[in-house]
N, C-alpha and C positions, 0 to 999 in steps of 0.2 A: 473445767467449764462444761456445762451440759450441752447436749445437742441442740436443744431449743434456743439456748443463748447464742450458739454459733450461727444458727440459721437467722436469728434476729439481727446479729451484727453484720452478717453477709448481706441481708436485705437492705440495711441502712447504708452500707458502703456502696452497694449497687445503685441505690436510689441517688446517692450523692454524685456518683460517676455519671449516671444517665442525665441528671440535671445539668451537670457541668458540660457534657457533650451537647445537650440540647441548646444551652445558652450559647456555646461556641458556634453551633450550626446557625442559630438565629442571627448572631453577629456577622457570620460569614454571608448569610443571605442579604444583609443590609449593605454589604460591600459591592453588590452587583445590582444593576438596574433590573427591575421586574419585567419591564416591557421587552418584547421580542426584538431581536436585531438580526437581519439577514445579510449575508455576504455571498456573492457569486464570483468565483474566480475561474477565468478561462486561462489555460496554461499549456505549454508544450514541454514535454520531458525529453530532452536530447539524450537518448539512451546509448550507452556502449553496452553491448551484450556479449557475454562470455559463457559458454556452456555446451551442453550436448542435447540434441533432439533425435530420437530414434523411433522408428516404426518397424517392428519385426526385424528382418535382417539388415535394413538400411539405417545407418546411423550417421548423423552429420555433426561435426564440431563447428560451432559458430563462434567467430571472433570478430565482432562488429565494433569498430572504434567510433569515436565522435565524428571524425572526418568522413567516415563511410555512411553516416546516417542519412544524409540528404539523398545520396544516390540509391540507397536501399529502401527508403521509406516511400511506400505507395500512397498512403494516407494515414493521418494520425492526429490526435489531439485529446484534450481532457478538459473537464469542467468539474468544479467542486462547489457544492452548496453547503453553507454552514448557517445554523441558527443558534443563537445564544439567548436564553431567557433565564434570569436569575443565575443560579449556579449550574444550570443544565446546558449541555452542548450536544448538538446533533450535526453530523457531517455525512454527506453523500459525495463520494469521490468516484467519478465515472470516467474511464479511459478507454480508448480504442486505438490500436495500432496495427497496420498491415505492412509487413516487411518482406523483402526479397533480397537477402544477403547474397554476396558473390558466391559462385560455385566453389566447392572445396574438393580436394582430391579424395577418391574412394580407396579404401584399403586393397580392393581387388582390381584396381585400375579404373580409369575413367574419372568422371566427376559426379558429384551429388549437388543438386540444386534444392534450395529450401524456400518455401513460401509459408509465412506465418501470419495468421490473423488472430489478434489477442484482445478481446474485450475483458477489461478488469473493472469490476464493480465492488467498491468498498463502502460499508456503512458502519458508522460509529455512534454510540451514545456515551456521554461522559459527564462527570461532575468535576467542577473546578473549585479551587481553594486559593485564597489570597496568600501569597508567600513573599514577604517583604514588599518590594514595589513591583513584583511579578505575580504570575498566576500559574499554579501547577494543578494537574488533574489526572484522573484515571480514565481509561477508555475500554469499552467492550464493544464487540461488533462482529461482522462477518465479511469475508472476502470471497467473491465469486470470480472464477477465471474460466474462460473457454479457450481451448488451444486448438484452433482449426489449422491443421498442418498438412502440407503436401511435400513429400520427399521424392525426387526423381533421380534415379541412378542411370547415367549414360556411359556404359562401358565402351572402351575403344575397340569396337568390332565392326565388321562390314554391315551394311544395311542400316546402320545407326539405330540399333534397338534401344528401348527404354524400359525401365521397370519403375512404375509409379505406385507409391503408397500414400493413401490419404486416411486421415483420422481426425476426429473432432471431439475428443473427450473434454469433460469439464469437471470442476470440483468446487466445493464450498468449504472454507476454513472458518472456524470460530476464532475470534481475535481477542487478545488481552494486551493492553498497552497503556501508555501514558504520554503526557505532553507538558511542556513548560513554555510560557510566554513572558516576555519582559520588554518594556519600552527602553530604548537606548537613549533617545532624545525626543524632542517634540515631534519630529517627523519620522524617525526610524524606530522600528521594533524588531524583535528577534523571537523565533520559535523553534523548539526542538520537539519532535514527535517520533515515537517508535511503537512497534507492536510485533508480537509473534503469533503465528497461526498454526492450528492443528485441527485434524478432523478428516478433511478430504485428501490433503497432500501428506507426504512423509513429514515435511515441515516447510514452513515459509516464515520469512520475517521481512520487515520493512522499516526503514529509518529515513528521516528527512530533517533537514534544517533549512530555514529560509529567513530572509530579511524583507520587511515591508517598508516601502518608502511612501509615506502619506503625501498626497497631492493637495493643492488648494481646493479642489472640488470635493474632497473627502474620500475619493477613491484612492487606490494604491497600486504601485508597481511592485511586483514580487520577483525576487531573485533567490535561488536556492540550489540545493544539492540533495539528491535522493538515491537510495540504494534499496533494491528489492531482490531477495533470493528465494527461489522456489525449487523444491525437489519433489517431483510427482511421478508416480508410475501407475499404470492401469493395464488390466488385461482386456483386450478388445474382443468383440464377439467372435472373431475368427481365430481366437486363442493366441494371437500374436500380442506382444507386449509393446506398450507405448511408454517412452521414457522422455522426461523433460526435466533437465537439471541445469538451470540457467540462473545467472546473476545479471541484473540490469542496473547500471550505474550511470548517473549523468546529471547535468545541470537542468534546472527548471526555470522557466521564464514565463511570467504571466501578468494578468491585470485583474484587479479586484474592484468590483462595484459594491460600495458599502452604503 
């Protein structure tokens, strides 16, 4: 078979595949309403935090359980905006938490106190596809975190001396992930979502699942579970190293206006 014949056959097959994919995409587009739909969800993430935060010679091991959260939380909350139009999805997930966990013992004696202020901003764009009676899709986006940290070492010495270290590094990770949504009944639906991030951190990943309970008003109550793991290191201007290796795990409770 000559080269020209091969090229011709390849072109014909490619055209057939492209036509089939285009028809499938067109059929998928018809499965979703073309008008835009907005959802706003205000929620609280009841985090248990486990990990290490360090600035230079001071390093604090954090072990914050669910029951410790209320006593350690100075202020916190989150809001997520979602817009669906056709097969397109856009999500902006904005969180802020200020935490002061209990002091921990220092390796050289005394105690170390930790104050953390953490804005976490996540933005996603995705495309969804009908899958049975559910919806699956991919996501790309970015995650920005600022880690405003104060560590105070209080050694057991006369005159009550203190060594205070402060740093406020930040980073942006590019995200790749996916999601799956499925109605369970007329009033209940279920969603899974996950992503991995690289770029600014050594690595980060985020996974969540939640259930929506539709109310008569059309709004929803949201109950779920979320895990986020972040491993980040940075060299500060004074040549000291900042270390943040933390996993945040906990229940989410919120309300969605639809």
